[in-house]
NUKEMAR-420791 format. One record per residue (C-alpha): residue number from 1; x negated, y negated, z negated. Coordinates in steps of 0.2 Angstrom, whole numbers, padded with zeros to 4 digits. Each point is the difference from the previous one (the first is absolute). Layout:
BEGIN
SITE  num      x      y      z
SITE  NUM      X      Y      Z
...
// end
This chain:
BEGIN
SITE  num      x      y      z
SITE    1  -0946  -0379   0560
SITE    2   0006   0004  -0017
SITE    3   0018   0001   0007
SITE    4  -0006   0010   0015
SITE    5  -0008   0013  -0012
SITE    6   0015   0001  -0011
SITE    7   0013   0003   0013
SITE    8  -0012   0012   0010
SITE    9  -0002   0010  -0016
SITE   10   0019   0000  -0004
SITE   11   0004   0006   0018
SITE   12  -0013   0014  -0002
SITE   13   0007   0005  -0017
SITE   14   0018   0000   0007
SITE   15  -0005   0011   0014
SITE   16  -0009   0012  -0012
SITE   17   0015   0001  -0011
SITE   18   0011   0003   0014
SITE   19  -0010   0014   0006
SITE   20  -0001   0007  -0018
SITE   21   0019  -0001   0000
SITE   22   0002   0009   0016
SITE   23  -0012   0013  -0006
SITE   24   0009   0003  -0016
SITE   25   0018   0001   0006
SITE   26  -0003   0003   0018
SITE   27   0007  -0011   0014
SITE   28   0017   0008   0000
SITE   29   0001  -0003  -0019
SITE   30  -0004  -0018   0003
SITE   31   0013  -0002   0014
SITE   32   0013   0007  -0012
SITE   33  -0006  -0012  -0014
SITE   34   0002  -0015   0012
SITE   35   0017   0006   0007
SITE   36   0006   0003  -0018
SITE   37  -0006  -0018  -0006
SITE   38   0008  -0008   0015
SITE   39   0017   0009  -0002
SITE   40   0000  -0004  -0018
SITE   41  -0004  -0018   0003
SITE   42   0014  -0001   0013
SITE   43   0013   0009  -0011
SITE   44  -0003  -0011  -0015
SITE   45  -0001  -0017   0008
SITE   46  -0001  -0017  -0009
SITE   47   0015  -0006  -0011
SITE   48   0006  -0018  -0002
SITE   49   0005  -0004  -0017
SITE   50   0014  -0013  -0003
SITE   51  -0007  -0018  -0001
SITE   52  -0016   0003   0008
SITE   53  -0012  -0012   0008
SITE   54  -0008   0004   0017
SITE   55  -0019  -0003  -0001
SITE   56  -0009  -0005   0016
SITE   57  -0019   0001  -0003
SITE   58  -0008  -0015   0010
SITE   59  -0016   0010   0003
SITE   60   0009   0012   0011
SITE   61  -0006   0000   0018
SITE   62   0016  -0001   0011
SITE   63  -0003   0007   0017
SITE   64   0011   0004   0015
SITE   65  -0002   0019   0000
SITE   66  -0005   0013  -0012
SITE   67  -0018   0003  -0002
SITE   68  -0007   0016   0008
SITE   69  -0011   0005  -0015
SITE   70  -0012   0015   0001
SITE   71   0007   0017  -0006
SITE   72  -0011  -0002  -0015
SITE   73   0007  -0016  -0005
SITE   74   0018   0006   0003
SITE   75  -0004   0016  -0011
SITE   76  -0007  -0011  -0014
SITE   77   0016  -0011   0000
SITE   78   0011   0016   0000
SITE   79  -0010   0007  -0015
SITE   80   0000  -0016  -0010
SITE   81   0012  -0014  -0006
SITE   82  -0011  -0013   0008
SITE   83   0009  -0011   0013
SITE   84  -0009  -0006   0015
SITE   85  -0002  -0019   0002
SITE   86   0009  -0001   0016
SITE   87   0019  -0001   0004
SITE   88   0009  -0003   0017
SITE   89   0009  -0016   0004
SITE   90   0016   0010   0003
SITE   91  -0001   0008  -0018
SITE   92  -0002  -0017  -0008
SITE   93   0014  -0008   0010
SITE   94   0012   0015  -0003
SITE   95  -0004   0000  -0018
SITE   96   0004  -0018  -0003
SITE   97   0016   0001   0010
SITE   98   0006   0015  -0009
SITE   99  -0005  -0008  -0017
SITE  100   0010  -0015   0005
SITE  101   0017   0009  -0001
SITE  102  -0006   0014  -0013
SITE  103   0010  -0004  -0017
SITE  104  -0014   0009  -0009
SITE  105  -0013  -0013   0006
SITE  106   0001  -0016  -0009
SITE  107  -0015  -0009   0006
SITE  108  -0017   0001   0009
SITE  109  -0017  -0003  -0009
SITE  110  -0015  -0005   0012
SITE  111  -0015   0007  -0009
SITE  112  -0016  -0009   0004
SITE  113  -0017   0006  -0004
SITE  114  -0018  -0003   0004
SITE  115   0000   0011   0015
SITE  116   0009  -0009   0014
SITE  117   0007   0010   0014
SITE  118  -0005  -0002   0018
SITE  119   0017  -0002   0007
SITE  120   0001  -0011   0016
SITE  121   0010  -0016  -0001
SITE  122   0013   0005   0012
SITE  123   0005   0015  -0010
SITE  124   0000  -0011  -0016
SITE  125   0012  -0012   0009
SITE  126   0012   0015   0003
SITE  127  -0001   0006  -0018
SITE  128   0002  -0018  -0007
SITE  129   0016  -0001   0010
SITE  130   0007   0016  -0007
SITE  131  -0005  -0007  -0018
SITE  132   0009  -0016   0004
SITE  133   0016   0010   0005
SITE  134  -0002   0010  -0017
SITE  135   0000  -0017  -0009
SITE  136   0014  -0007   0010
SITE  137   0010   0015  -0007
SITE  138  -0001  -0008  -0017
SITE  139  -0013   0013  -0007
SITE  140  -0016  -0008  -0008
SITE  141  -0018   0002   0006
SITE  142  -0014  -0002  -0012
SITE  143  -0018  -0002   0005
SITE  144  -0016   0001  -0011
SITE  145  -0018   0000   0004
SITE  146  -0017  -0004  -0009
SITE  147  -0007  -0009   0015
SITE  148   0012  -0004   0015
SITE  149  -0008   0000   0017
SITE  150   0009  -0007   0015
SITE  151   0006   0016   0008
SITE  152   0008   0006  -0017
SITE  153   0007  -0017  -0003
SITE  154   0008   0000   0017
SITE  155   0011   0014  -0007
SITE  156   0000  -0006  -0018
SITE  157   0007  -0017   0004
SITE  158   0017   0008   0005
SITE  159   0002   0005  -0019
SITE  160   0012  -0008  -0012
SITE  161  -0014  -0001  -0013
SITE  162  -0018   0000   0005
SITE  163  -0012   0002  -0015
SITE  164  -0019  -0001  -0001
SITE  165  -0012   0005  -0014
SITE  166  -0006  -0014  -0011
SITE  167  -0018   0004   0005
SITE  168   0005   0003   0018
SITE  169   0000  -0011   0016
SITE  170   0010  -0003   0016
SITE  171  -0009  -0001   0017
SITE  172   0008  -0011   0013
SITE  173  -0014  -0007   0011
SITE  174   0005   0003   0018
SITE  175  -0006   0013   0012
SITE  176  -0017   0002   0008
SITE  177  -0007   0012   0013
SITE  178  -0018   0004  -0001
SITE  179  -0009   0010   0014
SITE  180  -0016   0010  -0001
SITE  181  -0012  -0002   0015
SITE  182  -0011   0014   0004
SITE  183  -0010  -0008   0014
SITE  184  -0016  -0003  -0010
SITE  185  -0001   0017  -0007
SITE  186   0003   0008   0017
SITE  187  -0014  -0010   0007
SITE  188  -0011   0004  -0014
SITE  189   0002   0018   0002
SITE  190  -0001  -0001   0019
SITE  191   0018   0004   0005
SITE  192   0005  -0009   0015
SITE  193   0018  -0006   0004
SITE  194   0008  -0005   0016
SITE  195   0018  -0006   0002
SITE  196   0013  -0002   0014
SITE  197   0016  -0008  -0005
SITE  198   0015  -0011   0005
SITE  199   0008  -0013  -0010
SITE  200  -0010  -0014  -0009
SITE  201   0008   0004  -0017
SITE  202  -0004   0019   0002
SITE  203  -0012  -0001  -0015
SITE  204  -0001   0019  -0004
SITE  205  -0017   0000   0007
SITE  206  -0007  -0015  -0009
SITE  207  -0007   0009  -0016
SITE  208  -0012   0009   0012
SITE  209  -0005  -0015   0010
SITE  210   0000  -0016  -0011
SITE  211  -0005  -0005  -0017
SITE  212   0016  -0010  -0003
SITE  213   0017  -0003   0006
SITE  214   0002  -0007   0018
SITE  215   0011  -0017   0000
SITE  216   0014   0010   0009
SITE  217   0000   0013  -0014
SITE  218   0000  -0012  -0013
SITE  219   0014  -0010   0008
SITE  220   0011   0016   0001
SITE  221  -0004   0006  -0017
SITE  222   0004  -0017  -0008
SITE  223   0017   0000   0009
SITE  224   0004   0017  -0005
SITE  225  -0005  -0003  -0018
SITE  226   0010  -0016   0000
SITE  227   0016   0009   0006
SITE  228  -0002   0014  -0013
SITE  229  -0004  -0012  -0014
SITE  230   0015  -0011   0005
SITE  231   0011   0015  -0001
SITE  232  -0007   0004  -0017
SITE  233   0004  -0017  -0007
SITE  234   0017  -0001   0008
SITE  235   0005   0016  -0008
SITE  236  -0007  -0002  -0017
SITE  237   0004  -0019  -0003
SITE  238   0020   0002  -0001
SITE  239  -0002   0014  -0012
SITE  240  -0010  -0011  -0012
SITE  241   0011  -0015   0004
SITE  242  -0016  -0009   0007
SITE  243  -0003  -0008   0016
SITE  244  -0013   0006   0013
SITE  245  -0010  -0016  -0003
SITE  246  -0001   0003  -0019
SITE  247  -0006   0018   0003
SITE  248  -0013  -0006   0013
SITE  249  -0006  -0013  -0013
SITE  250  -0002   0013  -0013
SITE  251  -0010   0011   0013
SITE  252  -0011  -0015   0004
SITE  253  -0003  -0005  -0018
SITE  254  -0010   0016  -0005
SITE  255   0011   0014   0005
SITE  256  -0003   0011  -0016
SITE  257   0010  -0005  -0015
SITE  258  -0001   0005  -0018
SITE  259   0015   0007  -0008
SITE  260   0006  -0017  -0008
SITE  261  -0004  -0009   0016
SITE  262   0011   0012   0010
SITE  263   0014  -0003  -0012
SITE  264  -0002  -0019   0001
SITE  265   0001   0001   0019
SITE  266   0016   0011  -0001
SITE  267  -0008   0015   0009
SITE  268   0004   0011  -0015
SITE  269   0014   0000  -0013
SITE  270  -0009   0007  -0015
SITE  271  -0017   0002  -0007
SITE  272   0001   0016  -0011
SITE  273  -0008   0016  -0004
SITE  274   0007   0016   0008
SITE  275   0008   0006  -0016
SITE  276   0010  -0016   0000
SITE  277   0007   0003   0017
SITE  278   0003   0018  -0004
SITE  279   0011  -0005  -0015
SITE  280   0010  -0011   0011
SITE  281   0003   0014   0012
SITE  282   0005   0011  -0014
SITE  283   0015  -0011  -0004
SITE  284   0006   0003   0018
SITE  285  -0002   0018  -0001
SITE  286   0006   0003  -0017
SITE  287  -0016   0008  -0006
SITE  288  -0004   0001  -0018
SITE  289  -0013  -0013  -0006
SITE  290  -0011   0014  -0007
SITE  291  -0001   0009   0017
SITE  292  -0017  -0003   0008
SITE  293   0008  -0007   0016
SITE  294   0016  -0003   0009
SITE  295   0010   0013   0009
SITE  296  -0007   0001   0018
SITE  297  -0003   0010   0015
SITE  298  -0014  -0002   0013
SITE  299   0004  -0005   0018
SITE  300  -0008   0016   0006
SITE  301   0011   0011  -0011
SITE  302   0015  -0010   0003
SITE  303  -0003   0002   0019
SITE  304   0005   0019  -0002
SITE  305   0016  -0005  -0008
SITE  306   0004  -0014   0013
SITE  307  -0004   0013   0014
SITE  308   0014   0011  -0005
SITE  309   0011  -0014  -0003
SITE  310  -0003  -0009   0017
SITE  311   0002   0017   0010
SITE  312   0019  -0003   0003
SITE  313  -0002   0003   0018
SITE  314  -0011   0015  -0002
SITE  315   0011   0011   0011
SITE  316   0002  -0013   0014
SITE  317  -0006   0006   0017
SITE  318  -0005  -0017   0006
SITE  319  -0018  -0004  -0004
SITE  320  -0010  -0016   0000
SITE  321  -0018   0005   0002
SITE  322  -0013  -0011  -0009
SITE  323  -0017   0004   0008
SITE  324  -0015  -0008  -0009
SITE  325  -0015  -0006   0010
SITE  326  -0012  -0005  -0014
SITE  327  -0019  -0002   0002
SITE  328  -0013  -0003   0013
SITE  329   0006   0006   0018
SITE  330  -0012   0013   0006
SITE  331   0000   0011   0016
SITE  332   0006   0018  -0003
SITE  333   0008   0008  -0015
SITE  334  -0008  -0012  -0013
SITE  335  -0003   0003  -0019
SITE  336   0013  -0002  -0014
SITE  337  -0003  -0018  -0002
SITE  338  -0001  -0004   0019
SITE  339   0013  -0002   0014
SITE  340  -0005   0014   0012
SITE  341   0006  -0005   0017
SITE  342   0004   0018   0005
SITE  343   0008   0004  -0017
SITE  344   0012  -0015  -0001
SITE  345   0004   0002   0019
SITE  346   0005   0018  -0004
SITE  347   0011  -0005  -0014
SITE  348   0009  -0012   0011
SITE  349   0003   0013   0013
SITE  350   0007   0012  -0012
SITE  351   0011  -0013  -0007
SITE  352   0006  -0005   0017
SITE  353   0006   0017   0004
SITE  354   0008   0003  -0017
SITE  355   0019  -0003   0003
SITE  356   0003  -0002  -0018
SITE  357  -0011  -0016   0000
SITE  358   0010  -0014   0006
SITE  359  -0012  -0015  -0003
SITE  360  -0018  -0002  -0005
SITE  361  -0009  -0013  -0011
SITE  362  -0019  -0001   0003
SITE  363  -0008  -0007  -0015
SITE  364  -0017  -0007   0005
SITE  365  -0014  -0005  -0012
SITE  366  -0016   0000   0010
SITE  367  -0014  -0012   0005
SITE  368  -0001   0009   0017
SITE  369  -0014   0010   0007
SITE  370  -0001   0010   0016
SITE  371   0008  -0008   0015
SITE  372   0002   0017   0008
SITE  373   0009   0007  -0015
SITE  374   0011  -0015  -0002
SITE  375   0006   0001   0018
SITE  376   0004   0019  -0002
SITE  377   0011  -0004  -0015
SITE  378   0007  -0016   0008
SITE  379   0005   0011   0015
SITE  380   0010   0012  -0011
SITE  381   0009  -0015  -0008
SITE  382   0006  -0006   0017
SITE  383   0006   0018   0005
SITE  384   0008   0002  -0017
SITE  385   0009  -0016   0001
SITE  386   0008   0006   0017
SITE  387   0009   0013  -0010
SITE  388   0003  -0008  -0017
SITE  389  -0003  -0016  -0009
SITE  390  -0018  -0003  -0006
SITE  391  -0001  -0014  -0013
SITE  392  -0018  -0005  -0007
SITE  393  -0003  -0006  -0017
SITE  394  -0017  -0008  -0002
SITE  395  -0008   0002  -0017
SITE  396  -0015  -0009  -0008
SITE  397  -0008  -0001   0018
SITE  398   0004   0006   0017
SITE  399  -0013  -0008   0010
SITE  400  -0008   0002   0018
SITE  401   0002   0019   0003
SITE  402   0014   0000  -0014
SITE  403   0009  -0013   0010
SITE  404  -0003   0010   0016
SITE  405   0010   0014  -0008
SITE  406   0014  -0011  -0005
SITE  407   0003  -0011   0015
SITE  408   0010   0013   0010
SITE  409   0013   0002  -0013
SITE  410   0019  -0005  -0001
SITE  411  -0004  -0013  -0014
SITE  412  -0014  -0005  -0011
SITE  413   0001  -0006  -0018
SITE  414  -0014  -0008  -0010
SITE  415  -0002  -0007  -0017
SITE  416  -0005  -0019  -0001
SITE  417  -0018   0005  -0006
SITE  418  -0002   0015   0012
SITE  419  -0016  -0002   0010
SITE  420   0003   0003   0018
SITE  421  -0005  -0005   0018
SITE  422  -0018   0001   0004
SITE  423   0004   0004   0018
SITE  424  -0018   0003   0006
SITE  425  -0012   0013   0005
SITE  426  -0019   0003  -0003
SITE  427  -0013   0013   0003
SITE  428  -0015   0002  -0012
SITE  429  -0016   0009   0005
SITE  430  -0013   0005  -0012
SITE  431  -0018   0006   0004
SITE  432  -0014   0005  -0011
SITE  433  -0015  -0003   0011
SITE  434  -0009  -0011  -0012
SITE  435   0004   0011  -0015
SITE  436  -0006   0016   0009
SITE  437  -0016  -0009   0006
SITE  438  -0004  -0006  -0017
SITE  439   0001   0018  -0006
SITE  440  -0010   0008   0014
SITE  441   0015   0006   0010
SITE  442   0002  -0001   0019
SITE  443   0011   0006   0014
SITE  444  -0002   0005   0018
SITE  445   0014   0004   0012
SITE  446   0003   0008   0017
SITE  447   0016  -0004   0009
SITE  448   0009   0003   0017
SITE  449   0009  -0017   0001
SITE  450  -0004  -0018  -0005
SITE  451   0012  -0001  -0015
SITE  452   0000   0018  -0006
SITE  453  -0008  -0005  -0016
SITE  454   0010  -0016  -0004
SITE  455   0007   0008  -0016
SITE  456  -0017   0002  -0008
SITE  457  -0004  -0009  -0016
SITE  458  -0019   0002   0004
SITE  459  -0001  -0017   0009
SITE  460   0010  -0016   0002
SITE  461   0012  -0001   0015
SITE  462  -0006  -0009   0015
SITE  463   0009  -0015   0008
SITE  464   0009   0011   0013
SITE  465   0006   0012  -0013
SITE  466   0006  -0014  -0011
SITE  467   0009  -0007   0015
SITE  468   0009   0017   0003
SITE  469   0005   0001  -0018
SITE  470   0006  -0018   0000
SITE  471   0011   0003   0016
SITE  472   0008   0015  -0009
SITE  473   0003  -0011  -0016
SITE  474   0008  -0014   0011
SITE  475   0011   0012   0009
SITE  476   0006   0008  -0017
SITE  477   0003  -0018  -0007
SITE  478   0010  -0005   0016
SITE  479   0011   0016  -0002
SITE  480   0002  -0004  -0019
SITE  481   0007  -0018   0003
SITE  482   0010   0006   0015
SITE  483   0008   0013  -0011
SITE  484   0003  -0013  -0013
SITE  485   0008  -0012   0012
SITE  486   0012   0014   0007
SITE  487   0004   0007  -0016
SITE  488   0004  -0017  -0009
SITE  489   0007  -0008   0015
SITE  490  -0013  -0014   0000
SITE  491  -0009  -0009   0014
SITE  492  -0017   0008   0002
SITE  493  -0009  -0017  -0001
SITE  494   0008  -0003  -0017
SITE  495  -0006   0017  -0006
SITE  496  -0017  -0005   0006
SITE  497   0000  -0015  -0010
SITE  498   0006   0008  -0016
SITE  499  -0011   0016   0002
SITE  500  -0019  -0003   0001
SITE  501  -0002   0012  -0014
SITE  502   0008  -0012  -0012
SITE  503   0008   0006  -0016
SITE  504   0017  -0007  -0006
SITE  505   0011   0001  -0016
SITE  506   0017   0008   0002
SITE  507   0008  -0017  -0001
SITE  508  -0011  -0007   0014
SITE  509   0002   0016   0011
SITE  510   0019  -0003  -0001
SITE  511  -0001  -0018   0006
SITE  512  -0011   0006   0014
SITE  513   0012   0014   0005
SITE  514  -0011   0014  -0005
SITE  515   0012   0007  -0012
SITE  516   0019  -0001  -0001
SITE  517   0005  -0001  -0018
SITE  518  -0008  -0004  -0017
SITE  519   0004   0015  -0012
SITE  520  -0007   0016  -0007
SITE  521   0002   0019   0002
SITE  522   0018   0000  -0008
SITE  523   0005  -0013   0013
SITE  524  -0007   0011   0014
SITE  525   0009   0015  -0006
SITE  526   0017  -0009   0000
SITE  527  -0003  -0007   0017
SITE  528  -0004   0018   0006
SITE  529   0016   0006  -0007
SITE  530   0009  -0015   0008
SITE  531  -0007   0003   0017
SITE  532   0004   0019   0000
SITE  533   0018  -0005  -0006
SITE  534  -0001   0012  -0015
SITE  535   0009  -0010  -0013
SITE  536  -0004   0008  -0017
SITE  537  -0001   0018   0007
SITE  538  -0019   0003   0001
SITE  539  -0015   0005  -0010
SITE  540  -0018  -0004   0001
SITE  541  -0013   0013   0005
SITE  542  -0019  -0005  -0002
SITE  543  -0014   0004   0012
SITE  544  -0013   0007   0001
SITE  545   0005   0014  -0011
SITE  546  -0012   0004  -0014
SITE  547  -0005   0018  -0004
SITE  548   0005   0006  -0017
SITE  549  -0013   0005  -0013
SITE  550   0005   0018   0003
SITE  551  -0003  -0001   0018
SITE  552  -0017  -0008  -0002
SITE  553  -0005   0013  -0013
SITE  554   0004   0014   0012
SITE  555  -0012  -0008   0013
SITE  556  -0014  -0003  -0012
SITE  557  -0005  -0004  -0018
SITE  558  -0012  -0014  -0004
SITE  559  -0007  -0007  -0017
SITE  560   0008  -0012  -0011
SITE  561  -0004  -0018   0004
SITE  562   0001  -0016  -0010
SITE  563   0018  -0007   0001
SITE  564  -0004  -0018  -0004
SITE  565  -0015  -0012  -0001
SITE  566  -0004  -0013  -0013
SITE  567  -0001  -0019   0004
SITE  568  -0016  -0004   0009
SITE  569  -0013  -0012  -0006
SITE  570  -0002  -0015   0012
SITE  571  -0017   0007   0007
SITE  572   0008   0017   0004
SITE  573   0015  -0008   0007
SITE  574  -0011  -0010   0013
SITE  575  -0009   0016   0005
SITE  576   0017   0009   0002
SITE  577   0006  -0014   0012
SITE  578  -0016   0002   0010
SITE  579   0003   0019   0000
SITE  580   0018  -0003   0007
SITE  581  -0007  -0012   0013
SITE  582  -0012   0013   0006
SITE  583   0013   0014  -0001
SITE  584   0010  -0009   0013
SITE  585  -0014   0005   0012
SITE  586   0004   0018  -0003
SITE  587   0018  -0002   0006
SITE  588  -0006  -0008   0017
SITE  589   0003   0015   0011
SITE  590   0009  -0007   0014
SITE  591  -0005   0010   0016
SITE  592  -0003  -0016   0009
SITE  593  -0008  -0009  -0014
SITE  594   0013  -0014   0000
SITE  595   0010  -0006  -0015
SITE  596   0015  -0010  -0004
SITE  597  -0004  -0004  -0018
SITE  598   0002  -0013  -0014
SITE  599  -0015  -0009  -0006
SITE  600  -0010   0013  -0010
SITE  601   0008   0003  -0017
SITE  602   0008  -0017  -0002
SITE  603   0002  -0002  -0018
SITE  604   0011  -0013  -0009
SITE  605  -0006  -0004  -0018
// end
């Protein structure tokens, strides 16, 4: 409640100050101010000094596409020096690649802190590969943190020198996935839930029906976590000159090591304070000992330099379009954090008719959602493929509806720890009959046909209505597996075996024939260029196009919002998880009420 009041007050204050600003200088004056600030920023640009170290903040959230923030948030960023805590995967990869050959960059510093990022493991895998390539170019990487958690250590383990504070810790205790079940609460408040589904592993509905995992869901989650944890161990162990068995033994022996224990187990190289690490890096950069820190440039600032450096083919007429499908799949246009079926389909149609676009990379990072919207997008993928190559790159997850979008492409790439599959369908029907009755509410109905009111939430569905819905679910599931069989050139009976709503890791999906290659976004882009026979004569264009701040200001002006949030306490974090679970219900707008979606908010901790 304290945080809620604080941020509510801050938001209201920001809005008030914004209105005061408009009142004092006028909207026209404000626009001129913004344009002048933007122009000044673009003209100046960051400068890279000789012998600089590139700093990658491990708390950054690395996403596929740029966030669509509110106009108020964008305005705040334009008027301040604050940097948002989000950066795109391509920005990180391009910056590291540029730094590898930049004579002014002499190393990379991985800056850990108490606020760990929320970057998915597949994105971290690709960033780690880029860091390994940087190290292979004989440029050193330094990594330091007070308390190393597993996600940060996954990147940090690639460094030449890993350091931890003497009072710090290092966590390596394996992965877990804890699901929250809402069944008891729904029953308590009188909300009824009825389900139709296909696939014994389609566990998306379990939080609303059960009070613990079904045996099938436990089985598939155990296998998925085992694959992802195995990839983690196989990636980290060679960098630390340890075996997988040794790392597993450490995890089974307690998992959280004090600084001296981490050193003894060869997980870190040094136990030192930050100033001691800074002194060492100062020698590399030739910085005077009296200076507060070593010569450095942040990755977000360096990205602006790398962008101009890497734009060697800026005049090429051959484009590779990278289109991002990130978020919950919903029917219609969708919001800024959703994959709107009509919106993404429209982008694909536009790209298909653009003769300058020679090939397409569809980057998917989605748990699925509306089956109707997934089919709308999937159809456009097939039509686009008939005119030009369409290569899919699966990010952290491309499950159920996410896989539905992917299967009609020319080729599918996934990382070993990508969550995919979940080929299954379900329908979930809520009713508030008991809740209403307990509060004195009743309904009555007049209708002209037997099933005229079958969309009501005032009562449970009767057996015949449930049978009708189940028939639609069965039909859509059959279409799903038939399309998978045709697209992937697999026998339908085999698809039926590996479907059932079951989730798979990327490495397992490749073994099953659901994906073609293990690799990331960069690999997919290279494949798209290869299939279009472009050689080196091409440039990337990213879609959907984002409106500039100037364009949004012309449309409307909103109050200033808070750019970042502090680390949550454990109790607030659990409430936030529950909010996320309930928020999924708001995204369930499929016109038929049928969904192809991953188990609700599968989290790996």
